[in-house]
N, C-alpha and C positions, 0 to 999 in steps of 0.2 A: 862402778856405781851407776845408778839410774837417777837422773836429776829432774826435778820439776821446779820451775821458778816463775814468779809473776810479780808485777809492781803496778800500782794504780795511784792516781792523784787523790782519790777519795772524793767526797761530795762537797767539801767545804773549802779546800785549799785552792790558791790561784795557780800553783805550779807544784810539780812533784820534786821534793827535795831529797827523796830517797834514791839510792843507787845500789846496784848489786852486781855480782859477778859469780859465775859458776863455770869452771873450766879446768882443763888438765894441762899440767906443765910437761915439758920434755922430761922424760924419765918415768912418767906414769903417775906422779902425785896429783891428787885432786885438790882444788881450792874452792871454797865457798865463802862469800863475803857479802855482808849487808851493812850499809852506812846510811845514817839518817841525819841530814843537814839540820842544823839548829835553826828552827823557824823564827826565833826571836832575834837572830843576827842576820846581817846582810849576806847574801850569796850562799845560803845554805846548800843550794843545789850544786854550786861550784865546789864547795868543800867536800861534799859526799862523793862527787865524781872524781875529784883529785885523789881522795883517799883510796878509792877502789882501783883507779888506774895506776897509782903509784905502787900499791901493793902488788898488783899483777906484774908490773914492770920490774920491781925490785926483787921479788922472790927468787927467780932463777940465779941471780948474782949472789945474794946473801946466803942462800942455801948451799951454794958451792963452796963457801969458805967458813960457814958457821960450824962450831963444834957439835951442835945438836940441832935437830929441826926446830925445837922450841926457841932456841936462841936466834935462829934465822928468821922465824916468824916474828919474834919481838922486834928484831932489827928492821924488818920491812915496815912494820907499823910505825916505828919511831921515824923512819924516813918519810912516811906519809905525813906525819905530824909536822916535821920540819918543812916539808914542801908547802903545806897549808900556811904556816907562819910566814914563810918567805913571800908567798903570793900576796898575803894580807899586807905586808910591809911595802911591797913594791907597787901595789895598785890600790889606790885609796878607796875605790868602790867595793873592794873585797876585805877591807880592814875589819877585824872582829869576827870573821866567818869561822864556823866550827862544825864538827860532826861527830857522831858516834861511829864506831867501827867494830864489828864482830866478825871474826874470820875463823874458818876451820881449814887446817891443812891435813889431808888424809893420805897416809902412805900405807898401802896394804891394809892391815887391820889395826892401825893405830891412828888416832886423831890428836892433833894439837889445836887448842882453841885459844885465840888471842882476843881480848875484849877491853873496850873502853866505852863507857856510856850506858845506855839502857836498851839498846837492841839486844836480843837474846839468842842464845843457842840452847837447844834441847836435844836430848837423846831419847827416842822412843824405842823401847824393846818389849815386844809382846804387848801386854796390857799395862805397862808401867812407863812413866815419863820421869826423866831426871833433868832438872834445869842445870846446865853446865856453866852458867854465868850468873853473877850477882849484879843487879842494877846499881849503877853508880848515880844515884839520885836521892833526893830527900825522902821520897816514898820508900826506896830500897832500904834506906837506913831504918825507917820505921818498921818495915817487915822483919829485918834482922834483929831488932831489939824486942820484937813481940808485940808492938803496939798495933800493927795492922796485919790482916790476913790478905790472901790474894783477891778476894771479892772486894774488900774495902779499898785496896790499892788501885783496882781497875777504875774506880770512880772518884778517887781522891783529887781535890782541886789543885794540888801541887805535884801531880804525878809527872809533869813534864820538866821539872826543875832538876837539872843535872849537877852532879858534883865533880864529874870528870868528862873531858871531851878532847878530841884532837883539835888543835888550834887554840885551845884555852890558854889563859895567862899563867896557870900553875905548871910546875914541872910535871911532865907526863908520867903517869903510872899505868903500866899495861899489865892486866891480869893474863897469865898464860898457864894453862893446865893441859895435861895429857889425859886421854881417854881410850882404853882398849875397846875395840869394836868386835862384833860378831856378824856373820852373814845374816841378813834380814833386819839389822838395826836401821833406824831412820834418823838422820840428823835433820833438825829443823832450825833454820836461822830466820829471824823475823824482826822487823821494826816494831816500835810500840804502837803504831797504827793498827797492827793486828792483835798484839798481845793485850792491849787495853780493851778489846772487844770480844776476844775468843779465849776462853779459859784453857788451862793446861789439860784438864779432864776432857774437854771437847777436842783438843788437838789429838789426844790419844785415840779417841773414838773415831775421828775422821781418818786418821792414818790407818787404823785397823780395818776400816771399811773399804779402803782403796786397794783393790786387787791390782795385779800387774797391768791390766789394760786401763785402769783408772788413775794410776799413779801420776802419769804425765800431766793430767789436768788437775791434780790435787792442789797445787799452789793457787791456781786461778779460782778454784772452789773456795779456798780459805779467804782470798781477797774479796770474792763476791759476798761471802757471809759477813765479813766486817763492814762492807758497804751497806748491806741490808740492815745492819744494826746502827747505822748512822754515818759511817765513813768520815769521822771527824778529823782524821789526819791522813797523810799519805800512808799507803799500806804496801808492804813488801814481804814476801815469803819465798825462801829457798829451801827445798827439801832434797835429800839424797838418800836413797836406799842402798845399803852396802850389799855387795855380792850379786848385783844385777848389771846387765849391759846398759850403757847409756841409751836413752831414748833418742829418737831422731830430732 
């Protein structure tokens, strides 16, 4: 795969509470991950970094013993959740921290997506885009019941209110799904700082415009576009094109 990734504090936040990782495990599997620390809680930046770091550290171990890649990915996300809870209990300044986490495990032409929160994963194939995750948020529920469309959701005043998060008080529910891939497909993972300002139709257009030489800079281009439109939140984008060599 060829990967493009970028993260930015945006124009209004005091620190970047997003974290991401894009890398290859021993054995050849690729992992993409985006986490968005909960801005209304203490230490959102710590929570997002712990989530991504724990995922990276846990995956080799859990995949070696799990019956399926999907179960291994779920176990790694659950371990990240437990780690965040433990840190919150042991260090008072971290109590109540939480984060979203959206991750893609890619083995050859098969992807498994694990998801908690409202960071998103998309599949772009040709001129079409498929959202691989459902937002675990108040606004996400309104979209699913037909009350809101994408344009309305992007400006809704409650768009940041989550119904699920790592580190949250409720029992953790992790959405996991599989997705068959083809050469040329592009996976896009992004925090809501991007998706609240760049529509899915615009994502398709920008991905299609990016040739082989432009793909490496595509994530930075998306981040810059979100900043041009206000940069109200931290902004993170991780993209991977299937069937190409990794960029330098």
